[in-house]
ZAGU-992798 format. One record per residue: x negated, y, z of N, C-alpha, C in turn; residue number from 0. Coordinates in Angstrom, 3 decimals. Atoms other than C-alpha are relative to their C-alpha. Layout:
<sites>
<<X Y Z> <X Y Z> <X Y Z> NUM>
...
</sites>
This chain:
<sites>
<<-1.152 -0.435 -0.758> <-24.260 -19.412 -18.339> <-0.418 1.284 0.720> 0>
<<0.314 -1.295 -0.604> <-24.073 -15.884 -16.973> <0.578 0.071 1.409> 1>
<<-0.404 -0.159 -1.392> <-23.968 -15.380 -13.211> <-0.091 1.457 0.397> 2>
<<0.069 -1.363 -0.517> <-23.556 -12.251 -11.150> <-0.273 -0.062 1.497> 3>
<<0.291 -0.175 -1.417> <-24.984 -11.227 -7.798> <-0.038 1.501 0.242> 4>
<<-0.109 -1.454 -0.176> <-23.862 -7.763 -6.744> <0.129 0.668 -1.362> 5>
<<-0.043 -0.708 1.288> <-24.554 -5.415 -9.658> <-0.861 -0.670 -1.061> 6>
<<0.954 0.633 0.911> <-27.092 -7.761 -11.232> <0.580 -1.254 -0.646> 7>
<<-0.364 1.223 0.703> <-26.218 -10.306 -13.899> <-1.282 -0.738 -0.363> 8>
<<1.170 0.819 0.302> <-28.579 -13.167 -14.682> <0.448 -1.280 -0.681> 9>
<<-0.280 1.258 0.673> <-28.789 -16.368 -16.672> <-0.217 -1.147 0.970> 10>
<<0.092 1.189 -0.835> <-28.127 -19.591 -14.803> <-0.296 -1.166 -0.931> 11>
<<0.381 1.131 0.846> <-30.009 -22.400 -16.503> <0.602 -1.284 0.570> 12>
<<-0.489 1.281 -0.535> <-28.807 -26.002 -16.215> <-0.849 -0.495 1.181> 13>
<<0.872 0.437 -1.098> <-31.853 -26.738 -14.013> <0.284 0.793 1.269> 14>
<<-0.295 -0.846 -1.150> <-31.050 -23.794 -11.735> <1.314 -0.426 0.647> 15>
<<-1.292 0.438 -0.535> <-27.437 -24.948 -11.379> <-0.152 -1.338 0.715> 16>
<<0.215 1.303 -0.616> <-28.497 -28.515 -10.660> <-0.669 0.146 1.362> 17>
<<0.698 -0.235 -1.270> <-30.853 -27.258 -7.948> <0.938 0.587 1.056> 18>
<<-0.942 -0.625 -0.948> <-28.123 -25.116 -6.348> <1.009 -1.005 0.541> 19>
<<-1.046 0.953 -0.376> <-25.739 -28.089 -6.223> <-0.507 -1.180 0.819> 20>
<<0.562 1.116 -0.762> <-28.115 -30.486 -4.458> <0.601 -0.013 1.415> 21>
<<-0.545 0.182 -1.340> <-26.492 -31.849 -1.320> <1.498 0.228 0.111> 22>
<<-1.446 -0.236 -0.037> <-22.910 -30.946 -2.250> <0.709 -1.053 -0.839> 23>
<<-0.749 1.007 0.750> <-20.600 -33.790 -3.192> <1.321 0.559 -0.508> 24>
<<-1.249 -0.608 0.430> <-17.511 -31.605 -3.464> <-0.273 1.383 -0.570> 25>
<<0.202 -1.273 0.687> <-17.485 -28.737 -5.926> <1.356 0.506 -0.454> 26>
<<-1.247 -0.639 0.392> <-14.597 -26.342 -6.430> <-0.291 1.122 -0.982> 27>
<<0.058 -1.140 0.907> <-14.106 -23.960 -9.333> <1.329 0.724 0.080> 28>
<<-1.189 -0.840 -0.035> <-11.662 -21.093 -8.966> <0.007 0.827 -1.285> 29>
<<-0.097 -0.650 1.309> <-10.637 -19.925 -12.442> <0.820 1.281 0.139> 30>
<<-0.675 -1.284 -0.126> <-9.638 -16.269 -12.755> <-0.095 0.497 1.426> 31>
<<0.202 -0.234 -1.428> <-11.105 -15.653 -9.315> <0.217 1.441 0.447> 32>
<<-0.279 -1.394 -0.367> <-10.551 -11.880 -9.436> <-1.067 0.559 0.905> 33>
<<0.967 -0.602 -0.921> <-12.190 -10.319 -6.406> <-0.832 -1.031 0.759> 34>
<<0.818 1.050 -0.590> <-13.603 -13.686 -5.285> <0.312 -0.358 1.437> 35>
<<-0.337 0.237 -1.414> <-11.919 -13.704 -1.897> <0.237 -1.481 0.294> 36>
<<-0.286 1.424 -0.204> <-10.715 -17.304 -2.303> <-1.287 -0.821 0.026> 37>
<<1.278 0.707 0.053> <-14.206 -18.519 -3.206> <-0.792 0.236 1.284> 38>
<<0.715 -0.300 -1.242> <-15.779 -16.730 -0.236> <0.622 -0.742 1.175> 39>
<<-0.689 0.702 -1.083> <-13.145 -18.185 2.098> <-0.328 -1.498 -0.040> 40>
<<0.287 1.431 0.132> <-13.674 -21.718 0.772> <-1.439 -0.301 0.397> 41>
<<1.415 0.228 -0.312> <-17.469 -21.450 0.982> <-0.269 0.127 1.498> 42>
<<0.254 -0.229 -1.431> <-17.352 -20.150 4.554> <0.712 -1.002 0.901> 43>
<<-0.751 0.913 -0.858> <-14.690 -22.493 5.930> <-0.268 -1.467 -0.310> 44>
<<0.334 1.369 0.398> <-15.869 -25.608 4.085> <-1.474 -0.046 -0.413> 45>
<<1.418 -0.094 0.341> <-19.680 -25.498 4.281> <-0.539 -1.204 -0.776> 46>
<<0.409 1.167 0.782> <-19.917 -28.985 2.729> <0.394 0.091 -1.461> 47>
<<-0.431 -0.214 1.380> <-18.302 -27.674 -0.454> <-0.887 1.051 -0.655> 48>
<<0.615 -1.067 0.780> <-19.919 -25.651 -3.211> <1.136 0.630 -0.794> 49>
<<-1.120 -0.714 0.622> <-17.495 -22.993 -4.497> <-0.519 0.908 -1.116> 50>
<<0.378 -0.806 1.168> <-17.765 -21.397 -7.944> <1.203 0.821 -0.433> 51>
<<-1.045 -0.899 0.479> <-15.699 -18.375 -8.927> <-0.293 0.387 -1.442> 52>
<<0.151 -0.332 1.418> <-15.146 -17.762 -12.641> <1.002 1.084 -0.369> 53>
<<-0.873 -1.080 0.462> <-13.761 -14.532 -14.073> <-0.689 0.719 -1.151> 54>
<<0.566 -0.757 1.117> <-14.231 -12.394 -17.179> <-0.430 1.396 0.406> 55>
<<0.240 -1.383 -0.390> <-14.363 -9.094 -15.296> <-1.120 0.099 1.035> 56>
<<1.155 -0.081 -0.905> <-17.822 -8.543 -13.815> <0.196 1.015 1.115> 57>
<<-0.228 -1.009 -1.037> <-16.667 -5.427 -11.938> <0.749 -0.589 1.190> 58>
<<-0.753 0.638 -1.077> <-14.199 -7.529 -9.945> <-0.884 -0.882 0.868> 59>
<<0.838 0.971 -0.693> <-16.981 -9.927 -8.960> <-1.148 0.608 0.789> 60>
<<1.199 -0.617 -0.605> <-19.618 -7.438 -7.796> <-0.034 -0.095 1.515> 61>
<<0.014 -0.041 -1.472> <-18.630 -7.052 -4.143> <-0.111 -1.408 0.592> 62>
<<0.015 1.354 -0.560> <-17.905 -10.734 -3.429> <-1.307 -0.713 -0.305> 63>
<<1.230 0.706 0.363> <-20.934 -12.017 -5.307> <-1.186 0.488 0.818> 64>
<<1.072 -0.550 -0.821> <-23.193 -9.705 -3.307> <0.029 -0.486 1.442> 65>
<<-0.152 0.527 -1.368> <-21.879 -11.296 -0.077> <0.089 -1.523 0.024> 66>
<<-0.206 1.443 0.114> <-21.843 -14.891 -1.307> <-0.992 -0.796 0.842> 67>
<<0.907 0.890 -0.718> <-23.241 -17.537 1.027> <-0.699 -0.944 -0.982> 68>
<<0.795 0.856 0.884> <-25.672 -20.121 -0.351> <0.819 -1.073 -0.706> 69>
<<-0.842 1.014 0.636> <-22.811 -22.515 -1.201> <1.093 0.622 -0.874> 70>
<<-0.944 -0.657 0.911> <-21.044 -20.048 -3.511> <-0.765 0.633 -1.158> 71>
<<0.594 -0.535 1.217> <-21.736 -18.828 -7.020> <1.120 0.651 -0.805> 72>
<<-0.981 -0.670 0.841> <-19.957 -16.400 -9.328> <-0.500 0.033 -1.437> 73>
<<0.334 0.152 1.410> <-19.903 -16.887 -13.094> <0.926 0.874 -0.823> 74>
<<-0.788 -0.825 0.917> <-18.765 -14.510 -15.813> <0.306 -0.852 -1.229> 75>
<<-0.413 0.840 1.125> <-16.775 -16.553 -18.325> <1.516 0.044 -0.131> 76>
<<-1.437 0.098 0.267> <-13.344 -17.018 -19.878> <0.478 -1.425 0.256> 77>
<<-0.593 1.323 -0.199> <-11.036 -19.892 -19.009> <0.035 -0.778 -1.311> 78>
<<-0.059 0.657 1.306> <-10.795 -20.628 -22.735> <-1.374 -0.464 -0.475> 79>
<<1.363 0.344 0.431> <-14.581 -20.943 -23.007> <-0.891 -0.197 1.224> 80>
<<0.816 0.262 -1.186> <-15.926 -22.363 -19.762> <-1.374 -0.502 -0.432> 81>
<<1.355 0.414 0.369> <-19.689 -22.846 -19.869> <-0.174 -1.519 0.042> 82>
<<0.257 1.443 0.079> <-20.886 -26.314 -20.840> <-0.641 -0.527 1.277> 83>
<<0.657 0.421 -1.235> <-22.932 -26.421 -17.620> <0.994 -0.438 1.077> 84>
<<-1.013 0.346 -1.002> <-19.670 -26.788 -15.678> <0.720 -1.310 -0.312> 85>
<<-0.695 1.237 0.411> <-18.567 -29.936 -17.523> <-0.209 -1.137 1.003> 86>
<<0.029 1.173 -0.852> <-17.692 -32.852 -15.278> <-0.469 0.233 1.421> 87>
<<0.548 -0.317 -1.318> <-18.749 -31.061 -12.090> <1.001 -0.044 1.138> 88>
<<-0.873 -0.361 -1.111> <-15.665 -30.326 -10.092> <0.874 -1.129 0.524> 89>
<<-0.957 0.892 -0.634> <-13.653 -32.297 -7.629> <1.323 0.731 0.230> 90>
<<-1.222 -0.803 -0.179> <-11.150 -29.429 -7.383> <-0.099 1.255 -0.863> 91>
<<-0.119 -1.218 0.798> <-10.072 -26.701 -9.805> <1.209 0.754 0.536> 92>
<<-1.122 -0.811 -0.473> <-7.916 -23.839 -8.539> <0.227 1.171 -0.938> 93>
<<-0.408 -1.212 0.709> <-6.027 -21.091 -10.321> <1.033 0.655 0.899> 94>
<<-0.872 -0.678 -0.954> <-4.487 -18.638 -7.896> <0.652 1.229 -0.624> 95>
<<-0.820 -1.111 0.460> <-1.713 -16.370 -9.143> <-0.513 0.589 -1.311> 96>
<<0.512 -0.489 1.282> <-2.788 -16.128 -12.796> <0.908 1.056 -0.605> 97>
<<-0.737 -1.007 0.753> <-1.732 -13.221 -14.953> <-0.753 0.218 -1.308> 98>
<<0.659 -0.324 1.266> <-2.603 -11.869 -18.377> <-0.242 -1.225 -0.858> 99>
<<0.291 1.071 0.953> <-4.297 -14.202 -20.841> <-0.111 -1.365 0.672> 100>
<<0.075 1.283 -0.707> <-4.900 -16.885 -18.203> <1.404 -0.584 0.184> 101>
<<-1.385 0.445 -0.154> <-1.171 -17.097 -17.444> <0.596 -0.358 -1.358> 102>
<<-0.524 0.288 1.347> <-0.291 -16.897 -21.149> <-0.502 -1.346 -0.511> 103>
<<0.562 1.273 0.442> <-2.632 -19.805 -21.869> <0.655 -1.191 0.670> 104>
<<-0.700 1.082 -0.705> <-0.959 -21.930 -19.210> <1.410 -0.175 -0.529> 105>
<<-1.376 0.063 0.513> <2.521 -21.052 -20.458> <0.056 -0.557 -1.419> 106>
<<0.026 0.437 1.397> <1.565 -21.687 -24.087> <-0.617 -1.385 -0.177> 107>
<<0.683 1.291 0.126> <-0.305 -24.905 -23.325> <-1.217 0.117 -0.907> 108>
<<1.172 -0.260 0.842> <-3.405 -23.407 -24.977> <-0.984 -1.169 0.101> 109>
<<0.833 1.208 0.011> <-5.444 -26.453 -26.003> <-1.423 0.280 0.456> 110>
<<1.366 -0.321 -0.425> <-8.799 -24.712 -25.511> <-0.069 0.215 1.512> 111>
<<-0.013 -0.269 -1.435> <-7.897 -23.504 -22.043> <0.202 -1.277 0.796> 112>
<<-0.255 1.246 -0.721> <-6.433 -26.817 -20.895> <-1.154 -0.976 -0.175> 113>
<<1.157 0.866 0.238> <-9.326 -28.681 -22.495> <-1.187 0.390 0.865> 114>
<<1.081 -0.472 -0.860> <-11.812 -26.521 -20.603> <0.223 -0.379 1.447> 115>
<<-0.319 0.395 -1.377> <-10.025 -27.159 -17.312> <-0.265 -1.489 0.202> 116>
<<0.200 1.447 -0.106> <-10.028 -30.896 -17.957> <-1.482 -0.360 -0.093> 117>
<<1.421 0.317 0.177> <-13.662 -30.900 -19.100> <-0.826 0.340 1.231> 118>
<<0.762 -0.378 -1.191> <-14.853 -29.163 -15.925> <0.199 -0.997 1.141> 119>
<<-0.357 0.901 -1.094> <-13.237 -31.838 -13.752> <-0.649 -1.373 -0.152> 120>
<<0.475 1.385 -0.001> <-14.742 -35.134 -12.769> <1.216 -0.909 0.155> 121>
<<-1.140 0.899 -0.170> <-12.509 -38.224 -12.711> <0.575 0.086 1.419> 122>
<<-0.691 -0.070 -1.278> <-9.931 -37.975 -9.933> <0.084 1.390 0.606> 123>
<<-0.040 -1.377 -0.506> <-10.294 -34.209 -9.528> <1.445 0.485 0.092> 124>
<<-1.322 -0.603 -0.111> <-7.317 -32.113 -8.475> <-0.012 1.390 -0.629> 125>
<<-0.233 -1.331 0.543> <-5.966 -29.010 -10.180> <1.139 0.600 0.796> 126>
<<-1.025 -0.697 -0.770> <-4.053 -26.565 -7.971> <0.264 1.338 -0.658> 127>
<<-0.385 -1.275 0.597> <-2.142 -23.695 -9.544> <1.076 0.614 0.875> 128>
<<-0.997 -0.754 -0.759> <-0.315 -21.091 -7.489> <0.517 1.103 -0.908> 129>
<<-0.608 -0.948 0.927> <2.129 -18.966 -9.461> <0.630 1.173 0.734> 130>
<<-0.558 -1.240 -0.517> <3.350 -15.431 -8.892> <1.241 0.333 -0.810> 131>
<<-1.244 -0.313 0.686> <6.974 -14.661 -9.708> <-0.050 1.323 -0.741> 132>
<<0.115 -1.302 0.658> <6.115 -11.039 -10.550> <-0.763 -0.085 -1.309> 133>
<<0.790 0.159 1.229> <3.454 -12.019 -13.094> <0.793 -0.773 -1.047> 134>
<<-0.830 0.750 0.943> <5.811 -14.559 -14.642> <1.115 0.881 -0.564> 135>
<<-1.054 -0.903 0.467> <8.579 -11.940 -14.846> <-0.545 0.958 -1.058> 136>
<<0.628 -0.878 1.002> <6.191 -9.590 -16.682> <-0.225 -0.728 -1.309> 137>
<<0.201 0.808 1.202> <5.553 -12.440 -19.117> <1.324 -0.494 -0.593> 138>
<<-1.313 0.366 0.526> <9.321 -12.927 -19.590> <0.557 -1.308 0.523> 139>
<<-0.435 1.276 -0.554> <9.804 -15.987 -17.386> <0.460 0.181 1.444> 140>
<<-0.323 0.076 -1.431> <11.570 -16.680 -14.099> <-1.038 -0.915 0.644> 141>
<<0.959 0.851 -0.696> <9.485 -18.414 -11.447> <0.259 -1.475 -0.300> 142>
<<-0.319 1.416 0.226> <11.319 -21.724 -11.857> <-0.245 -0.416 -1.443> 143>
<<0.180 0.344 1.412> <11.348 -21.667 -15.663> <-1.479 0.024 -0.379> 144>
<<1.431 -0.074 0.283> <7.692 -20.606 -15.822> <-0.747 -1.184 0.579> 145>
<<0.645 1.158 -0.625> <6.641 -23.320 -13.387> <0.287 -1.269 -0.786> 146>
<<-0.367 1.171 0.800> <8.532 -25.897 -15.420> <-0.737 -0.005 -1.327> 147>
<<0.718 -0.084 1.279> <6.977 -24.677 -18.674> <-1.475 -0.372 0.176> 148>
<<1.411 0.322 -0.257> <3.464 -24.877 -17.181> <-0.140 -1.483 0.332> 149>
<<0.026 1.438 -0.294> <4.233 -28.347 -15.797> <0.038 -0.805 -1.283> 150>
<<-0.104 0.701 1.276> <5.272 -29.486 -19.274> <-1.282 0.126 -0.823> 151>
<<1.236 -0.221 0.752> <2.172 -27.939 -20.861> <-1.144 -0.831 0.572> 152>
<<1.055 0.798 -0.631> <-0.108 -29.636 -18.333> <0.183 -1.486 -0.302> 153>
<<-0.252 1.405 0.316> <1.563 -33.015 -18.860> <-0.338 -0.294 -1.456> 154>
<<0.323 0.183 1.417> <1.282 -32.594 -22.640> <-1.509 0.033 -0.220> 155>
<<1.453 -0.075 0.086> <-2.395 -31.769 -22.081> <-0.715 -1.156 0.687> 156>
<<0.603 1.186 -0.595> <-2.955 -35.084 -20.289> <-0.184 0.037 1.503> 157>
<<0.120 -0.096 -1.455> <-2.768 -33.930 -16.665> <1.132 -0.765 0.671> 158>
<<-1.031 0.609 -0.837> <-0.905 -35.962 -14.039> <0.487 1.107 0.922> 159>
<<-0.535 -1.159 -0.718> <1.424 -33.424 -12.423> <0.965 -0.456 1.091> 160>
<<-0.937 0.245 -1.101> <3.139 -33.546 -9.064> <1.109 1.033 -0.060> 161>
<<-1.117 -0.938 -0.087> <6.393 -31.823 -8.260> <-0.467 1.323 0.586> 162>
<<0.391 -1.304 -0.561> <5.995 -28.065 -7.654> <0.499 0.162 1.432> 163>
<<-0.352 -0.296 -1.386> <6.105 -26.833 -4.075> <0.123 1.514 0.129> 164>
<<-0.189 -1.434 -0.225> <7.550 -23.420 -3.197> <-0.719 0.402 1.285> 165>
<<0.677 -0.531 -1.188> <5.469 -21.361 -0.783> <0.890 1.062 0.631> 166>
<<-0.778 -1.027 -0.680> <7.342 -19.394 1.842> <-0.907 1.194 0.310> 167>
<<0.749 -1.235 -0.268> <6.260 -15.924 2.982> <-1.198 -0.257 0.910> 168>
<<1.091 0.303 -0.918> <4.134 -17.354 5.784> <-1.153 -0.688 -0.719> 169>
<<1.040 0.711 0.759> <2.257 -19.703 3.451> <-0.707 0.945 -0.973> 170>
<<0.612 -0.968 0.915> <1.693 -16.884 0.971> <-0.956 0.939 0.746> 171>
<<0.877 -0.863 -0.800> <0.265 -14.634 3.688> <-1.262 -0.723 0.432> 172>
<<1.147 0.801 -0.450> <-2.037 -17.455 4.811> <-0.947 -0.351 -1.139> 173>
<<0.847 0.331 1.147> <-3.384 -17.977 1.289> <-1.128 1.027 -0.110> 174>
<<1.123 -0.928 -0.048> <-6.886 -16.464 1.314> <-0.387 0.572 -1.364> 175>
<<0.270 -0.628 1.289> <-6.607 -14.599 -1.968> <0.774 1.303 -0.087> 176>
<<-0.677 -1.274 0.189> <-5.667 -11.120 -3.028> <1.027 -0.187 -1.067> 177>
</sites>
């Protein structure tokens, strides 16, 4: 698995990952983490959690990874091909305001992408997805129709799905992500 710390990329062996996770019972993975702001916020405000940010774009991860506390890690990987080292680890998976291929995979019910999300989760884990109406509009969907389509895809992929919740402007501003 390929990790990043500032401008430096490195290989994270299974033993290295296991060592980093010692003492943490709750592990969160943020898929499509972008600039990593959500991961940094989680790691700093929940010191008992270990937060892992996953994104394909190493440039986006450089700044956040260079400031990561000891309970945070940044990994360069695709949602469709999550590293095997992440299998069965997480108690919480987040996807904040997906766009591009990550959003397309959710809308299309991409079996590889959904399978990777499910494989990274331990039994009883939660999956939280926050959607952006603008990104859905660019993909040809309204917010409501896109949310419904993703709900259907997740259910077809074996996920137990709760009713969507709309976030008001205040909740969106409070969300620690860019």
